[in-house]
C-alpha positions as CSV (number, residue, x, y, z in Angstrom):
1,M,-13.6,15.9,-8.8
2,A,-16.6,13.7,-9.0
3,G,-19.6,16.0,-8.7
4,G,-18.7,18.9,-6.5
5,D,-20.6,21.9,-5.4
6,G,-21.2,23.8,-8.6
7,A,-18.8,26.6,-9.5
8,R,-17.2,26.4,-6.1
9,G,-16.0,22.9,-6.9
10,R,-16.5,21.8,-3.3
11,V,-17.0,18.1,-2.5
12,R,-20.4,17.4,-0.9
13,V,-20.2,14.9,1.9
14,V,-22.8,13.0,4.0
15,V,-21.6,11.6,7.3
16,L,-23.2,8.5,8.8
17,E,-22.1,7.9,12.4
18,D,-24.3,6.8,15.3
19,H,-22.0,8.1,18.1
20,E,-22.9,11.8,18.5
21,M,-19.4,13.0,19.7
22,V,-17.7,11.2,16.9
23,A,-20.2,12.5,14.3
24,T,-19.6,16.1,15.6
25,A,-15.8,15.7,15.4
26,L,-16.1,14.3,11.8
27,E,-18.4,17.1,10.7
28,A,-16.2,19.8,12.3
29,A,-13.0,18.4,10.7
30,L,-14.5,18.1,7.2
31,D,-16.3,21.5,7.3
32,R,-13.0,23.3,8.3
33,D,-11.6,22.4,4.9
34,P,-12.8,24.9,2.2
35,R,-12.8,22.2,-0.4
36,L,-15.4,20.2,1.5
37,E,-19.1,20.8,2.5
38,V,-20.9,18.5,4.9
39,A,-24.4,18.4,3.4
40,A,-25.9,16.2,6.2
41,V,-25.1,14.2,9.2
42,A,-27.1,11.0,9.8
43,T,-27.1,8.8,12.9
44,T,-29.2,5.9,11.4
45,F,-29.0,4.1,8.1
46,D,-32.5,5.2,7.1
47,Q,-31.5,8.8,7.7
48,A,-28.4,8.3,5.6
49,R,-30.4,6.8,2.8
50,R,-32.8,9.7,2.7
51,A,-29.9,12.2,2.9
52,V,-28.0,10.5,0.1
53,A,-31.1,10.6,-2.1
54,D,-31.9,14.2,-1.2
55,K,-28.5,15.8,-1.1
56,R,-26.8,13.7,-3.9
57,P,-23.4,13.9,-2.2
58,D,-20.1,13.1,-3.9
59,V,-18.9,11.1,-0.9
60,L,-20.5,9.2,2.0
61,V,-18.4,8.8,5.1
62,T,-19.7,6.0,7.2
63,D,-18.9,3.7,10.1
64,L,-19.0,0.0,9.5
65,R,-21.9,-0.8,11.8
66,I,-24.7,1.6,12.5
67,D,-27.5,0.8,14.9
68,G,-27.2,-2.9,14.3
69,V,-27.1,-2.6,10.5
70,E,-24.1,-4.0,8.7
71,I,-23.3,-1.1,6.3
72,A,-21.1,-3.2,4.0
73,D,-24.2,-5.1,2.9
74,Q,-26.0,-1.8,1.9
75,L,-23.2,0.0,0.1
76,E,-24.0,-1.3,-3.4
77,H,-27.7,-0.4,-3.0
78,L,-26.7,3.2,-2.1
79,R,-24.4,3.5,-5.1
80,D,-27.1,2.1,-7.4
81,E,-29.5,4.8,-6.1
82,V,-26.9,7.6,-6.6
83,P,-24.6,6.8,-9.5
84,G,-21.2,8.2,-9.0
85,L,-21.4,8.1,-5.2
86,R,-18.1,7.4,-3.5
87,I,-18.0,5.7,-0.1
88,L,-15.3,6.0,2.6
89,V,-15.7,3.7,5.5
90,V,-14.1,4.9,8.8
91,T,-14.2,2.2,11.5
92,G,-12.7,1.0,14.7
93,W,-12.8,-2.6,13.2
94,A,-10.1,-2.2,10.6
95,T,-9.1,-5.7,9.8
96,E,-8.3,-7.5,6.5
97,R,-11.7,-9.2,6.6
98,T,-13.7,-6.0,7.1
99,L,-11.5,-4.2,4.5
100,F,-12.2,-6.7,1.7
101,E,-15.9,-7.0,2.8
102,C,-16.3,-3.3,2.3
103,L,-14.3,-3.0,-0.9
104,D,-16.2,-6.0,-2.4
105,H,-19.5,-4.2,-1.7
106,G,-18.5,-1.0,-3.4
107,A,-16.5,1.2,-1.0
108,Q,-13.6,3.1,-2.4
109,G,-11.9,3.9,0.9
110,F,-11.3,2.2,4.2
111,L,-9.7,4.1,7.1
112,A,-9.3,3.4,10.8
113,K,-10.8,5.7,13.5
114,S,-7.4,5.8,15.1
115,Q,-6.0,7.8,12.2
116,G,-5.9,11.6,12.4
117,L,-8.5,14.0,11.2
118,D,-6.1,15.3,8.6
119,E,-5.9,11.8,7.1
120,L,-9.7,11.7,7.0
121,V,-9.9,15.0,5.1
122,D,-7.2,13.7,2.7
123,G,-9.0,10.4,2.3
124,V,-12.3,12.1,1.4
125,L,-10.6,14.3,-1.2
126,R,-8.8,11.4,-2.7
127,V,-11.9,9.2,-2.8
128,A,-13.8,12.0,-4.5
129,L,-11.1,12.1,-7.2
130,G,-11.7,8.4,-7.9
131,Q,-8.7,7.1,-6.0
132,T,-8.7,4.1,-3.6
133,V,-7.7,4.9,0.0
134,V,-6.8,2.2,2.5
135,A,-5.5,2.4,6.1
136,P,-1.7,2.1,5.9
137,P,-1.4,-1.1,8.1
138,L,-3.7,-2.9,5.6
139,L,-1.9,-1.8,2.4
140,P,0.3,-4.9,2.4
141,A,-2.8,-7.1,2.5
142,L,-4.3,-5.2,-0.4
143,V,-1.1,-5.5,-2.5
144,R,-1.0,-9.3,-1.8
145,R,-4.6,-9.7,-2.8
146,T,-4.2,-7.6,-6.0
147,S,-1.1,-9.3,-7.2
148,P,-1.6,-10.3,-10.9
149,G,0.5,-13.5,-10.4
150,T,-2.0,-16.0,-11.9
151,T,-4.0,-13.6,-14.1
152,R,-5.1,-15.2,-17.3
153,D,-4.8,-13.7,-20.7
154,R,-7.2,-10.9,-21.7
155,T,-8.5,-12.9,-24.7
156,E,-10.4,-15.1,-22.2
157,L,-12.7,-12.2,-21.4
158,T,-15.7,-12.1,-23.7
159,P,-16.7,-8.8,-25.3
160,R,-19.5,-8.3,-22.8
161,E,-17.2,-9.1,-19.9
162,Q,-14.7,-6.5,-21.2
163,E,-17.6,-4.0,-21.2
164,V,-18.5,-4.9,-17.7
165,L,-14.9,-4.6,-16.6
166,A,-14.7,-1.1,-18.1
167,L,-17.8,-0.1,-16.3
168,M,-16.4,-1.5,-13.0
169,G,-13.3,0.6,-13.6
170,A,-15.5,3.7,-14.0
171,G,-17.2,3.0,-10.7
172,V,-20.6,2.1,-12.2
173,G,-23.0,0.1,-9.9
174,T,-24.8,-3.1,-10.8
175,R,-28.2,-1.4,-11.5
176,D,-26.7,1.3,-13.7
177,M,-24.6,-1.3,-15.6
178,A,-27.8,-3.3,-16.3
179,A,-29.5,-0.2,-17.7
180,R,-26.6,0.7,-19.9
181,L,-26.2,-2.8,-21.3
182,A,-29.9,-3.5,-21.4
183,V,-29.7,-6.7,-19.3
184,S,-30.9,-7.7,-15.9
185,P,-28.9,-7.0,-12.7
186,N,-28.6,-10.7,-12.1
187,T,-26.9,-11.0,-15.6
188,I,-24.5,-8.3,-14.6
189,R,-23.7,-10.1,-11.4
190,N,-22.9,-13.2,-13.3
191,H,-20.6,-11.3,-15.7
192,V,-18.9,-9.7,-12.7
193,R,-18.3,-13.1,-11.1
194,A,-16.9,-14.3,-14.4
195,V,-14.5,-11.4,-14.7
196,L,-13.3,-11.8,-11.1
197,G,-12.6,-15.5,-11.7
198,K,-10.7,-14.9,-15.0
199,L,-8.6,-12.2,-13.4
200,G,-7.9,-14.2,-10.2
201,A,-9.6,-11.5,-8.1
202,S,-11.8,-11.8,-5.0
203,T,-13.4,-8.3,-5.2
204,R,-14.3,-5.8,-7.8
205,L,-11.6,-3.5,-6.6
206,E,-9.0,-6.2,-7.0
207,A,-10.2,-6.9,-10.5
208,V,-10.0,-3.2,-11.5
209,T,-6.6,-2.9,-9.9
210,I,-5.3,-5.9,-11.7
211,A,-6.8,-4.8,-15.0
212,R,-5.3,-1.3,-14.7
213,R,-1.9,-2.8,-14.1
214,L,-2.3,-4.9,-17.2
215,D,-3.8,-2.0,-19.2
216,L,-7.0,-3.9,-19.8
217,I,-9.6,-1.2,-19.1
218,A,-10.8,1.0,-22.0
219,P,-12.3,4.4,-21.3
220,V,-16.0,4.6,-20.7
221,D,-18.3,7.5,-21.7
222,P,-19.7,9.2,-18.7
């Protein structure tokens, strides 16, 4: 699993939820599973940012909106601060629009609050393993959006775009990509936009899904 709690191999989780009863239920459900450890529970985005920086969790479980803050807009910044952080959004606003908004900003999972707690635990474990988890009613939309129908030939990707695509597949954030490739974050964003356009994708997740189907992603050193 990504990270994990040392020799015990437990997945460390930070929960961000501004409704106390919901936060308590999430914490209890996750802590009951011996494979998981809730390192912190935050009720504001600032608390979550500090907890993520301090606890270095494997997975952040978060609602979509916290105390007036649109979390989707902050996800990439959190992943840049803690490379390898996986993010699972659990929301009562599970729509196609909010799904793709979150995935485009770096989330690896998107579940509805109406789903069971067992599905939450399974989702956290799968996200920690690097898998993508989506609420079942939204899976058809994801399949439609990730269809490679009009994907262009791989040769249209420049060598640098292929490097960026490989890093996207490894879950590397914009800031870390820039450091690895010795370019600015804005340059990375330009390359990402180019990759998405050439693969006919709307989000990074879509681009990675298409690329994996077409065997376009080479392994990246950790």
